C-alpha positions in Angstrom: -48.0 -43.8 -51.9 -44.6 -42.1 -51.9 -41.2 -43.8 -52.0 -38.2 -41.6 -51.1 -35.1 -42.4 -53.1 -32.8 -40.0 -51.3 -32.7 -39.7 -47.5 -30.0 -40.1 -44.9 -29.5 -41.7 -41.5 -26.1 -41.5 -39.8 -25.7 -44.1 -37.0 -24.5 -42.4 -33.8 -21.2 -44.2 -33.8 -20.5 -42.8 -37.2 -22.0 -39.3 -36.6 -19.8 -38.7 -33.5 -16.7 -39.1 -35.7 -17.8 -36.4 -38.2 -17.4 -32.6 -38.1 -20.9 -31.9 -39.4 -23.4 -34.7 -39.3 -24.6 -34.5 -35.7 -27.8 -32.6 -35.3 -30.8 -34.4 -36.7 -28.8 -36.9 -38.8 -29.1 -39.7 -36.3 -32.8 -39.1 -35.3 -34.5 -42.0 -37.0 -37.6 -41.5 -34.8 -38.1 -38.0 -36.2 -37.5 -39.3 -39.7 -40.2 -42.0 -39.3 -42.6 -39.4 -37.9 -42.1 -37.0 -40.8 -42.5 -40.0 -43.2 -45.8 -40.8 -41.6 -46.9 -37.1 -41.7 -46.1 -36.9 -45.4 -47.4 -40.3 -46.4 -44.0 -41.6 -47.3 -44.2 -45.4 -47.2 -40.5 -46.2 -47.6 -37.2 -44.3 -47.7 -33.8 -45.2 -49.2 -31.0 -44.6 -46.7 -27.8 -43.3 -48.3 -24.4 -42.2 -47.1 -23.9 -38.5 -47.7 -20.1 -38.8 -47.6 -18.3 -37.4 -44.6 -15.0 -37.3 -42.9 -15.9 -40.2 -40.6 -13.3 -42.5 -42.2 -10.5 -40.2 -41.2 -11.5 -40.5 -37.6 -12.4 -44.2 -37.6 -9.1 -45.6 -38.9 -10.1 -45.9 -42.5 -13.0 -46.9 -44.8 -13.0 -50.6 -43.8 -13.8 -49.7 -40.2 -16.4 -47.2 -41.3 -18.0 -49.8 -43.6 -18.1 -52.4 -40.9 -20.1 -50.1 -38.6 -22.2 -48.2 -41.1 -23.3 -51.1 -43.3 -24.3 -53.2 -40.2 -26.2 -50.3 -38.5 -28.1 -49.5 -41.7 -29.0 -53.2 -42.1 -30.1 -53.3 -38.5 -32.4 -50.2 -39.1 -33.9 -51.8 -42.1 -34.7 -54.9 -40.1 -35.9 -53.1 -37.0 -38.3 -50.9 -38.9 -39.5 -53.6 -41.3 -40.9 -52.3 -44.6 -40.0 -48.6 -44.0 -36.5 -48.4 -45.3 -34.2 -49.7 -48.1 -30.6 -49.8 -47.2 -27.7 -48.5 -49.3 -24.3 -50.0 -48.6 -20.9 -48.3 -48.9 -17.4 -49.7 -49.9 -13.9 -49.4 -48.4 -12.7 -46.9 -51.0 -9.1 -46.8 -49.7 -8.8 -50.6 -50.2 -10.2 -51.6 -53.6 -8.9 -55.1 -53.1 -11.6 -55.5 -50.4 -14.4 -54.4 -52.7 -15.5 -58.0 -53.6 -15.7 -59.1 -49.9 -17.7 -56.0 -48.9 -20.0 -56.4 -51.9 -20.7 -59.9 -50.7 -21.3 -58.7 -47.2 -23.6 -55.9 -48.4 -25.6 -58.6 -50.2 -25.6 -60.8 -47.1 -26.9 -57.9 -45.0 -29.7 -57.5 -47.5 -28.8 -54.0 -48.5 -30.4 -53.4 -51.9 -28.5 -50.4 -53.3 -24.9 -49.4 -53.6 -24.2 -45.9 -52.3 -21.3 -44.1 -54.0 -20.0 -40.6 -54.1 -19.4 -38.7 -57.3 -15.7 -38.7 -56.7 -13.1 -39.7 -54.1 -10.0 -37.4 -53.7 -10.4 -36.3 -57.3 -10.9 -39.9 -58.6 -14.2 -40.2 -60.4 -16.4 -43.2 -61.0 -14.9 -43.8 -64.5 -11.8 -45.2 -62.7 -11.2 -48.9 -63.4 -11.1 -49.6 -59.7 -14.9 -49.4 -59.9 -15.3 -51.9 -62.7 -15.8 -54.9 -60.4 -18.5 -52.9 -58.6 -20.4 -52.3 -61.9 -20.1 -56.0 -62.8 -21.5 -57.0 -59.4 -24.4 -54.4 -59.7 -25.2 -55.6 -63.3 -25.1 -59.3 -62.3 -27.3 -58.8 -59.2 -29.6 -56.1 -60.5 -28.5 -53.7 -57.8 -29.0 -50.0 -58.5 -26.1 -47.6 -57.8 -27.0 -44.2 -56.2 -24.4 -41.4 -56.8 -24.4 -38.7 -54.2 -22.3 -35.5 -54.4 -18.9 -35.7 -52.9 -18.6 -33.2 -50.1 -14.9 -33.9 -49.3 -12.8 -32.0 -51.8 -15.4 -31.7 -54.6 -14.3 -30.2 -57.9 -13.3 -26.5 -57.6 -12.6 -26.6 -53.8 -8.8 -26.2 -54.5 -9.6 -22.8 -56.0 -12.6 -21.7 -54.0 -13.4 -22.9 -50.5 -16.5 -21.2 -49.2 -19.1 -22.4 -46.7 -22.0 -21.4 -49.0 -20.5 -21.6 -52.5 -18.9 -25.1 -52.0 -22.1 -26.9 -51.0 -24.3 -25.0 -53.5 -22.1 -25.1 -56.5 -19.2 -27.4 -56.2 -21.1 -30.4 -54.8 -23.5 -30.5 -57.7 -20.8 -29.7 -60.3 -19.0 -32.8 -59.0 -22.0 -34.9 -59.9 -22.2 -33.4 -63.4 -18.5 -34.0 -64.0 -18.9 -37.6 -62.8 -21.6 -38.2 -65.4 -19.5 -36.6 -68.1 -16.4 -38.7 -67.3 -18.4 -41.9 -67.1 -19.9 -41.1 -70.5 -16.6 -40.2 -72.2 -14.8 -43.3 -70.8 -17.6 -45.7 -72.1 -18.9 -46.8 -68.7 -22.5 -46.5 -69.7 -21.8 -48.5 -72.9 -19.9 -51.2 -71.0 -22.5 -51.7 -68.3 -25.8 -50.9 -70.0 -27.9 -52.8 -67.5 -26.7 -51.0 -64.4 -29.3 -48.6 -63.1 -27.4 -45.4 -62.1 -29.3 -42.9 -60.0 -27.7 -39.4 -59.8 -28.7 -37.0 -57.1 -29.8 -33.4 -57.7 -31.1 -33.9 -61.2 -27.5 -34.7 -62.2 -26.3 -31.3 -61.2 -26.3 -28.8 -64.1 -27.0 -31.5 -66.6 -30.6 -30.4 -67.5 -29.2 -26.9 -68.3 -26.4 -28.1 -70.6 -28.0 -31.1 -72.5 -28.4 -29.0 -75.7 -24.9 -27.6 -75.4 -23.5 -31.1 -74.9 -25.0 -32.3 -78.2 -24.2 -29.2 -80.2 -20.7 -29.0 -79.0 -20.1 -32.7 -79.5 -21.3 -32.5 -83.2 -19.2 -29.4 -83.9 -16.0 -31.0 -82.4 -16.6 -34.3 -84.1 -16.6 -32.5 -87.5 -13.1 -31.2 -86.7 -12.0 -34.5 -85.0 -11.3 -32.6 -81.8 -13.2 -35.2 -79.7 -13.4 -39.0 -80.0 -16.4 -40.8 -81.4 -18.6 -41.8 -78.4 -21.0 -43.6 -80.8 -24.1 -41.5 -80.1 -25.1 -38.1 -78.9 -24.5 -37.3 -75.2 -28.3 -36.8 -74.7 -28.8 -40.4 -75.8 -26.7 -41.5 -72.8 -28.5 -39.2 -70.4 -31.9 -40.5 -71.2 -31.0 -44.0 -69.9 -29.9 -42.6 -66.5 -32.1 -42.0 -63.4 -32.2 -38.8 -61.4 -33.7 -37.9 -58.1 -35.1 -34.5 -57.3 -33.2 -34.3 -54.0 -35.7 -32.1 -52.1 -36.1 -29.6 -54.9 -39.2 -27.4 -54.7 -38.6 -25.9 -58.1 -41.2 -26.9 -60.7 -39.0 -25.4 -63.4 -36.2 -27.7 -62.5 -38.5 -30.7 -62.8 -39.7 -29.6 -66.2 -36.1 -29.0 -67.3 -35.2 -32.6 -66.2 -38.1 -34.0 -68.2 -36.5 -32.6 -71.3 -33.6 -35.1 -70.7 -35.4 -38.2 -69.5 -38.7 -39.9 -69.5 -40.8 -39.4 -66.4 -40.1 -43.0 -65.3 -36.5 -42.0 -64.8 -37.2 -39.1 -62.4 -37.5 -40.2 -58.8 -38.8 -38.5 -55.8 -36.1 -37.8 -53.2 -36.4 -35.7 -50.1 -32.7 -35.2 -49.1 -33.8 -35.5 -45.5 -32.5 -34.3 -43.1 -30.6 -31.7 -45.1 -34.0 -30.7 -46.4 -36.5 -30.4 -43.5 -39.3 -29.2 -45.8 -40.7 -32.5 -47.0 -44.3 -31.2 -47.3 -43.2 -28.2 -49.4 -41.2 -30.5 -51.8 -44.2 -32.8 -52.1 -46.6 -29.9 -52.6 -44.4 -28.5 -55.4 -44.5 -31.8 -57.2 -48.3 -32.0 -56.8 -48.7 -28.5 -58.3 -46.4 -29.2 -61.3 -48.1 -29.0 -64.7 -47.7 -32.7 -65.5 -50.2 -35.5 -65.8 -51.4 -37.4 -62.8 -49.9 -40.5 -64.4 -46.5 -38.8 -64.5 -46.8 -37.6 -61.0 -47.6 -41.1 -59.8 -44.5 -42.4 -61.6 -42.3 -39.9 -59.7 -43.8 -40.5 -56.3 -44.1 -44.3 -56.5 -40.6 -44.8 -57.7 -41.1 -48.1 -59.5 -37.3 -48.7 -59.7 -37.0 -49.0 -55.9 -40.5 -50.5 -55.5 -39.2 -53.6 -57.4 -36.6 -54.1 -54.6 
């Protein structure tokens, strides 16, 4: 059994208002077919972030359509999908109402981007979201921001931006949340970060060593424990990666129970290759089962 913690479906009414998300992104029939072919029992539907809100009169209108359509898909294809709801980012005063609506629509996960117009998830506007998630045991999935991610003001390139800047934005998000004490303040919130947390697996050791060095000279504030101690409490999805080395690197940061299978469909069309790579990884069958079965979402 496989549970997919990172997939996308863009309702047609939303997709037509985007510049990019048109081909394949609204084909839920194909998605179900590929799920059946690859023995994926259930998929989490997440918002990939887009420019739709610019063409739909703001985030509130986008939320009204998107959250309802995702809820309808979950109900129509009973047992095959878990829905992730989004928030009206440009109107934080409406967060509470939309969170209640997300709950009423029976969407089980909150789908956030790593940043919004340069504002990261350590901003106090999100505190009520974390309080809600903690109270209602609702995981928060953090997807890379594709609209003005970090670095795009200096380098805007059709290949470099999605490959580097998207994932760097996730890593910066994690770092800012750690430095601002979010993970300490909301210890019971289950944060899932896409793409193995960006470059986090590569810089874990540097984080710890640099933090210790700077603490000795009081160049950095006391964050109460090593950065790696924060990271091991987070969850990461593999986002369609076919790299066994990347998986092993991530397992140096977190226990296998915190690594979740994710296809990143339809951005990644090679679901079978992603699954095959995981099946060939030099890990125990028990560990492989943990990653595929995704007990975090199974509980939902």
